[in-house]
Phi, psi and omega in degrees: 000115182289144181267140182296339179269000188301324184274346183247347182255125180279112183264003193284329189282328186280116176269104191281145181279145175043048185220142166284091190300318183293317179294318181300317186286346171279334182213072188288150174243107188239128179260146176242341179198171178205150177204126177063243184264004190230142164266157169239127180278170181294343175258023171066031173266141177271128180241116177290129185273103178270004185230014183048048186074268173221064182069018193235330188274065188296327181272010186082173186273140173051046176300129187302326180293320179289317179301315183292323178297318179294318180300314181294320180296321181297330180272353183252314183211103185284328181199143173225129179303142181266348182263122176068011176197175181197196176219153190304321189293333181285329175290321176296322180292318178300316178297319181296317179294317179301323180289337179277337188268167181302155181307136178096340179269081192247357181250132185234125177246123186269141178230194183237003182190169174295321178301315178293325178298317180295311180299323177295316180298319179296319179293322176298317180299314179294318179295325179299311181294323177299315182294335179273001181085017178241055184294347178286348177280088183240350184278146182234148181236122173249208183211144175302140181067009174280148175235126181228038177089186190249003174288167180296323177294310181296323178291325180295315181275344175291161186229037176251114190303317183297333179284343186253344194300325184251013187263001179077198186289339179058208182290137177283162173068037178250133178240162183230130169289158175290154176298159183267357187261136176217111185300319184299320186261345188238000186304135176063028172294145175254114188074215183289129177291149181280339182263134170129355180303327183295342180296336177294338182293346176297337176298324178297324177295316179298319179296317181295325182281335188236352180075130183303328184291354178255355187257126183272313189202156170244133179235129178218155167274136175306314159231144185278104185286300183293336176286351176120032182055066179264109191274139182290134175298153176303125177090350185293308182293325176300320179292319176300318180297318180297315182291315182296317180297323182293337186242012177069024180262135179284143176251122180250126171262124172273097182255031179302324178267320191278336182287155175069047163107346185300328179254013178087009180218172179296333179206160172296327177303317180293317181295317189268347179073025178241117186258119178279177173275328183220141179231129177264132177226166175183224173036268184294349179305321177245012187055032176076002188285325177221136179302130177194145172223166177210137174254121181257129192231144173302133181303325181295336176282312178301321185301330179297329180284340190277072182233167178080188181300146181301336180274353183286145173284122185276334185217108185278078184198149176158179184225150179307321186258015175303127177068032182304138183304320179291322177294319178299317179297317179296319181294314177303315182294319178297317179295325174301313182297314180303319182284309187292330180260008176050046186289328178295316177295324178300318178298316180299325178288338181270346190304319183295314180289325177297313179298314181296318180295318178297312184288346173292347178274359186299330183267005179290157181304137172070007179277124179248350176195149170227136179217156184209154175198124185058223177258054175218153180196168180212145172242116181264136186248152174292127180295148172290144180302122177072006183218064179299148180080341187291325182294315180295322177294325176295321176296316178304311183293317182292321178299317179298317179296335179263004173099026179222130175264120171237180177235134177253130174220122191054229175254041181240133173257115183259149179224139176200077187289163174305148184294346182278357183299149178256169177297321178298319180289328173299314179300318180295315181298310182287336173294317177298313181298319179299319178296320179297316180299325178297327191261345180268125181276000000 
């Protein structure tokens, strides 16, 4: 579908991220506005948002409370340096986040994205062991098919080959756990699959091969979003927590996608009852309105850094825009919306209908798996012979043309709508996707 601005808008200068730039510029998809559950394209088509933008617009688009908070902040304090000074709202936000997180997770370090949150968390883990006199703990453990952003640290511990192929050796001493997904044993699981907790035991093999005293941290997503909504088996995260605690290894949860309501709670940690040492957040923190991330850390970890003269810098790390006033305003407003509109509880109330609607797609052509967790889900498709990824991309394009935004990764169609969605809108969304699946060969 040709875009009306295609002939007047120069698309050549912008090098787009994670995009087939040449294909996009032949058939661009351009948005001009958004409200609630819908985008509006430049040719005035309504597109139902099945992906919360990019896993981030949890409160829906352009929520008036968030918009007004940003507007007021922009007119009051455009920027405040984050080094050696601050502004009141960022301290209030840190306190608010600490109160939302599990007991003991009381220290908050602000970043500007999930990628920055991950790199910050890795540096905190390494710095913690160094400060304790165990500087030999430099090895990090990620997981196959894990995604932890686009920084060198996150790419190193991430386990998606295409993200690593041209990046060189990256960080040394990084190991990867096996992925938690197995089609044979887990296909069409509803919620957490019952098979797979034993996969966490591979961490014991890594420890035996490299010695626990050399390993700083393990980082995993509670569920792997960008890898295709790979849901943790029952008992898997609990086993990782048990092994890491036994060997003095820090456990980092990358909750950039899962925090702030995606699973019906403030965090996956809260839902699952597994408390990490460090938690990475971003995306839903501001409902995508202003870039912001936050790393939430056990107070006992931060306390290790608090040595030397009181005027000394304890952690040589940070960003120009850490705790930006507009981001702080957006975050406060987003948290207000989540609380005042009971959106986390709303998600918990929708899970049954969301699960039933998704799994009703199981008999559609070429579907080999359907999986769900919280208000997220995936439909996995049989790859076309000799053309992997093309079937899912065809679904993505056709769905967009019919008024629905989904996300394609490999041959997986992922869904994660804004938390404000209703049961009627779930039926509408999955109805469109079902029709597309019927028509794509």
